[in-house]
N, C-alpha and C positions, 0 to 999 in steps of 0.2 A: 533764511535760515540761521541758526546763530555756529559759529564757527568753536570749537574746542579746543582749548588745550591740555593735555595731561603731564606735568611736572615739565614746564616750559618746552615742550614739541604738540607743535599743531598736528592732531588728528587727521591722519588722511583715510581711515573706515568709522563709520557711528558704529558698527559689529564692537570696538574696542572700549567702547563707551557704555553700550550695552551690556559688554559681559567686564564690567567692572563689578566686584560686589562691593557693597555701601561700605559692610564694615571695613573696608580698605582706603575710603577715604576720609583723608584728614581734613579739607576743607573743601568749599567752594564759593565762585565769588562771579558774578555775573554783571558784565561791562556792556552797557547801552551806550558808550562812546567808546569805545578800545582805544587804548594809545594807538601811538605810530609803530611802535614794537612790534606790534599783532600785525600778520597778515591777514586781513578778513574783507576786504575790499569795503568796509563800513559797515559789515555786519555785525550785531552783537559777538561779545566773547563769552564765555563760560572758561573759567580759569579753574581747574581743580589739582588738589594737593594730596599725594597719598601718602598713606603713614609707611615708616620704616618696617618693613615686614619682620617675623619671626623665624626663627632657625626650623629648619622642616620642607616638608612637601603637603602639597593642596590639589587636592584633586576637585574639581565644580562640573558637574552634569546636570543640566537643565532641559531633557524634555517637553515639547508642547504641541498639544492637538488641538485644533482647528477646525468646524465645519461651520461650511456655507454652499450651501448646495450638492459641494461634495466634501470628501475629508482631504487635511491637508496639515500637516507636518513641518515642526526643526529641531535640529538635535543641536547643542552645543556640549561642549568638553573643555573644559581649561586646566591645566596643568602647572604646576609652580614648583619649582624646589629652589629651596632658598639657603644659604650655607650664611656663614659670617661676611663674607665681601663678594660673593657672588651670587645673580641671580639669574636661574633658567627658566620659561616660561614658552610656553605654547598653547593656542587654541582653536578649534575648529568648529564648524558649524556648517550643517546644512539646512536648506529649506528647501520645500517645497509647497509653492501654494498653487493656487487655481482661482481664479475670478470669472465671474459673469456678468455680464451688462446691457441693459437694454433699452435702447434711446428713440426720441422720436424729435425732429428738428425740422424748419422752415427755413427756408436758406430764399431768400430775394437780392437778385441782381439788376442791377440797375445801367441798362447798355444802350441799343437800340431799341428796346422795349423794355417792361419789368417782366423778367423770368422769375417763375415761384418752383423751387424744387423741396418737393414733401419727400421727407427720407423717413424709414424707420431701420434701426442698425443693431444686429444683435452680436456682440465679440464674447470669444470664450479664449482665457488665455489660462496657458499653464506654463509656470515656471520652475528651474531647479537650481537652486543654486549653493556653488560651495566655497567657504571662506575661510580660509587659515591664516595662522601667524606664529612666527618664532623668534625667539632673541635671548640674549645673555645681556647682563649689565654685570659692570664690574666695577663694588665702590666701594672708596676710601673715606676719610673724614675731611680731605683736602682735595679731592677730583672724583670723578666719576666714567668711565666708559660705557658706551652700548651699541650696539648694532642690533636691528629689528627691521624684520622682514614680514610683508600682506601678502596676501594674495585671492584672488576672487577669480571662480570661474563661475558662467552664469547660462545657462540656455532657456532660451524663450520660445515658446510657438503661440501662435494664436491666429485662431481661425475667428473671420469675420463675414457675415451674410449682411447685404445689405439691399435694399429698394428704395428705388428713388421715382418719381413720378413727376415730370415735368410738365407746365403750361406755362403759357406769356397771357397778356393781358388782352391782346388782337384775335385769339382763337380760342373757341370753346375745346372744353376734353381736354387728356393727354396727347401730349404732342410725343411724347417719348417716354417709354419705360423701361426702365434697366434695373437688372439682379444682377448686384457682383459679389462676389464668390473669390474670398480674400485668405490667402495664407502666408503668415510668415514666420520664418525660421530664422532667428539671430541668436548669436554664440559670441560671448564679447569674454576677454580675460585682462585684468589688471593686474601687475605687479610694483611692488613697490619697496626698497631697499630705502633703510635709512640707519648712519650713523651718526652718533651726538657723544658731546664730550663737554665737560665742565670741569674749572681746576682754580680753586680759592687762591686767589693770589697775596690773600692778606685776609686781618679780620672785616672786612669791608666791600672789598673788590672782589667781583668774579668774572673768569671769562669764558663764554658759553659759545660753542661752537655746533651746527647742526648740516648735514648733509644728504642728498637724498637722488633719487631716481625713481622714477617712474614711469612704468611703459603698460601704452591702453591699446586693447587693439579689439576690432570688432567688425562683425562681418553676417550681413544681414542676406537671404533671399527671400525674397519677393512673389510670388506667384499669382495670377489676378484671370478670372474669368467671368467677362461680360456676353449675359442674353440682353439685348437692345433692340427692341422691338421685334422680337422672333431671329432677328441676326445674332450670330453666336463671334466672338472672337475674345481673343488672348492676348495675356504678356505677361514679362518674364524679367527681372533687372535685380543684378547685386548691387548691396552697398557696402563696400568696404575702407575704415579707415585705421589707420595705424598712427598713434602719436610717445615722442618718448621727450623726457621732460627731467632735466640736470638741474638743480636747484642747493645755492649753500649761504649758509649764514652765520654770521659774527659778530660778536655784541660782547660792551664790556660792562657790568653793573655796578653801581655802587649804592649801600643800602647802610643806612643810617637810620636811624628811629629819632637824633635830636636833627638832621640836614635833610632828610628826607631819602628816593630814591632818585637816580639819575644812570640814564642807560646811553651808550653811544653805539650805532653798530652799522653794518652793511650787509646787502641781501645781494645774491645774483640769480638769475634764472634764463636758463634757454630752452628755447621749445623746436623739435622738427615734427614735422607729420606730413600726412595728405588725406584726403576725403575723396574716393571716387564711386561713379556711378556707370554702370554694365548694362545697358539693354540688349537681349538676346535677341532679337525681331527688327534693329536697325529703323524702328519708324522715329525712335527720338535719339536724338546726338547722347554720347559717353560724355562724361565729365569726369575731370583728374584736377584737383588741385593741392599743387605743395605751400606748404605753410612754415616759415623759419620766424620764430622772434625771439628777439633778446629784451632782458628787462634786469637794472641795474638802479641799487636803491642804498641812499645814505638817513640813515633818521637821526634822530636824540629824544628824548624825555625826561620828565620831571614830575614825580610825584611827592607830596608832601602832605603830613596829616599835623594839623594841630588842633586840640581836644574836640570840638562835635565836627570841626569843617575840615575836607579834604580837597585836594586841587590836583588836578590832573591835566597836563599841556605838554604837548608834543608838536614836531614838526619832522617830515619825510620829503625826500626827493626823489621822483623816481624819472629815472631813461628809458621808454618802451619805445624800441624799434619792432616793425613787423613789417617782412616781406613775402607777398602773395603770388603766386605763380598759376597760369592756367594752361597745364601741359597740352592741348589738345590745339590752344591756339597761338603759343605763346608769348601772351601778352602776359604784363606781370605790372606789380602796383608793391611801392615800397612807401611805406608812412611813418614819422619819428614823433617822439610825444614824449616831450618833457613837462612835467608836473609837477609843482610845488603843492605838498597837502598838511596844512596845519591843523592842531584839533586842542581843546583845552576844555575842562570840565572843572566844573565845583558842586559840592555836595555838603550838606548839613542832616548830620544825623544826631536824633535823640531818642528816647525814651517811647514817643510819641507821635511824634513829627520826623520826617524823612523829606528832603528836598532838594533836586538835583537838575543843575541847567545846564548843555553843552552845545559845543557848536563844536564840527567835524566839516572838512572837505576828503569827498573818498573818488574813487575812480573806479568804474563798471566797464570792463570788457567785454567785447562779444565770445559768445558760446566759438569755441573753433568749428561745432558742426555746424555754424551759421557761416561761416568766412570761406566761401567759395564760389565757384562759377554752373553748380550745377543742379538739374532739374530732376523731379523727384515724381512722378505718378501714383495718384492716391485712387480716383476713382475717375469715370468719364465726365466728371463736374467740376475736380478739386484737384489741384497740382501744387508744388512745394518747387522754393526753388531758394540758394543761397544766396547772397548777398556779400562778394567779395571789398565793395567799398566801406563797409562799416568800420565808424569810428567807435572810442570809447566815450563813454556818457559820466559826466564829469558830476555832482553832486555837492552842494552847499544846505549844511541840514542843521538849524535850530530846533532843541528840545525844552521842554520841562519837563519834571516830573515830581509829584506830591502824594505821601503817603503818613493820612493822618488816621489813627485809629483805624477806622475798619471803612476807610476810600480812599481809593487810589484814581489820582486824573496824571492824566498825559497829555500836554499838547505840542503838537511838533510843525514847522514849516520847513520846505527845502525847496532852493532853486535846482533845478536840471537840464544843463546845456547836451545837446545831442542825446534825449534818451532813448534807449534802445524799445521797440514797441511791435509786436505784430501788426501788419498788413495782407490786405486782398486788393488784388487787382482784377479786371477783365481778361480774358485768356486772348491772346490778339489772333486767335486761330476757331475759338469758338467765344461768339458773343455771350451764352449762356455757362459758363465755366468760370474758375477762378480762379486767382494763382497767389499761395500763400506766403512771405517773406517778413523776415524783420528789417526793420531801417529804423534810421534817427531822425527824430523829428528835434528841432530848433532850439526852444525855450520851453520851460514847463514848469507852472510857478503848485506846490500841492501844500496844501491844510488837512490837518490830520488832528482828531482830539478822541479820547478815550477816557471812559468815565465808569467804574466801579465802586458796587456798594456789597460787601461781604459781610453776613453779620449772622454768628450762628445760633442757635434757638433750639437747647438740650439735644435731640436726637436729628435735628435738623438743621442743615448748613445752605442755607439760600445766597447766590449771588447774582446780582442783576447788572449789567455791561451794556454800556452805550456807543458804542464807534462812528464816527463821521469821519467821512472822507472828502475834501474836496481838492477836484484839478482844474487847472487854469492854463489854456493853451490856444493855440492855432496854426495851423497848418493848412498847405493846398491838397486836395485829396479827390479824385472823380471829377475833376474842373470846378470846385468849389473849397469853399472855407470849412474845412472841420473845426468845432470849438465844443469845449466839453460845457454842460449845463447843469444838471440837476446834482447836488451833492449825494452823495450817499450815507443812508442812512440805518445801522444793521444794529438789532434789538436781540440779547441773548439774555436770557432766564433760567441758570443753572440749579439745580437742586438735588445732594445729596442724603440719602434718609436712612442714617446708620440702627437699622434694626436691630442689631445685637451685634457682641465683638466681632466674630464671625460674618454677618450677613448685611448687607445694604441696598440699596437700590439707589440710582441716576436717574435722574429725569430732566431733561433738556429740552428747554424749546428757544428756538430763534425767527425771526422776524427781520423781512427786509422789506424795504421799500424801494420805491422806483426809483431810479439813480446813473449819473453817469463815469465809471471811474477808468480813466481814460478815456479807448475807442472802444469799450464797452457799455451797453445797458444792460443794469440787472433790472428784473421786473419783481414787484410784490410778490414774495415767497414765503412761508409756514413750513418749517424742519423740523420737524420731532424725533428724539433720540432716547432710547430707551436703554437701560444697562441693569442685569443683577448681575451680584460679584458674590461668592460662597468662598471661603475656605475651611480648608481641612486639615486635619495632622499639624497643628500647628503652627498655621499659615504657610507647611511645605507644597501643600497641594491647593491648586486654584480652579474653581468654574466659575466660566464668566458667559451668561447669556444676555445676547442684546442685539436690538434693532436700529438702523438708521435712517433717516427719513423716512418713516413709516408710510405718510401720504405723499409721497414722491413730490414735493412741493418747490424743489429745488431748481430754479429757470436761471438760463443765462440768453441774452443776445446781446450779438457784435453788428 
């Protein structure tokens, strides 16, 4: 997913982008290979600059109503008061959503025999979220100072009904039939405070500073009831995590049309928190892992534009330290990771032809939710656990992009060391059950290619897209050597029919072919999506009717 920057500030809550009125946007750039001054861990960056606001008060309200088995809705309210030098703003969003899903799966576990788990699952999820933002900016011609606060409260209730039929190759019929009723109640709260300041030192030099504090808290309650071959048992456990982040960035920027743009700076961040699992009946061991992380970075970048050519280059040095501790056993682990991250990109742009070539080195760090030694009960056949030994993944990426009239092409290559991948093992106490976790695998090579052709014909806008993905890796698992075999091919044919200025029809077709993407195998699938869109009241009211995967052709096997 791309990382957004608005007026040189990294966006921490995507609602800020959703609620930004289009008329307030001055410019927007997509950086496929962002410079080292952007904190994106190699992901694309979208840079947005907003217009200088006129004096007055602006109020924007946008309620939305959806229907999908049940009604759900969201309401948005934006208020902005702008005077000559002061801008006071606030936003509130309430979202009430519901989702229903049904699935069927067949899982095979190869251990002492070949176990087969045929499962049907029904999920109903209700989510209520409150999101708010408030802040003030003080702007002068040579400096600007601002403070902003974002907050989110989210409540999720999930009811899950599963039925599992267990068989093996040596015995006929059902060996075990399990009906599982699961209720998950989760509450989360996120708080983010940001202070930012820039100062024009001269015509070409500018000083920028950003400071952030983030507090995240999650509390989940899990209640599970199993009917196992006419016998009943129950289980309950709580999951709690709390994280605090402090971050600061300082940069010095030089901007001159003749000599280009130069930036040098430093940033630092500290993270501390814990993840805890507590079982009520004592069958499984409780777990609590504390984590402390420190990260210090130095970076410099240079950007130069000459006629139709553009060059961007940069270098970042990261020193990253983590210390994790298992509270119950007392064991601890400390790791240090120094990394050099160079990047360079060259582009050529003309009226009909655009070309872009880039190289970058990036680091992807494990999720905090994975860096623990806790065990999570999912159902009698599936467990999940953390991995306190996870290391950051390092990626070297090469990319070439071509735009020519109606044609788009992209070819990429990546070498990944210590790639993070989701794995499964046989549970030690149950040969028919699996334990899911994240681990590192040594070396991976990835080739990707995308070809798109889009040519409008009067009221019809067809687009054909072909995507190819091929991985090369080897690692030991289940006592054997795992390697990818067949590349993944995905063909998309998207169509937009503009039936009138206010009415349009979208018809999309996707054909997937059998292939291996990392340790997952995708089977041939055909997916058809359709959408009707009608606008009223000079585009102030929009009605959308859509259907996704009409013939349930989406399939995936791992």
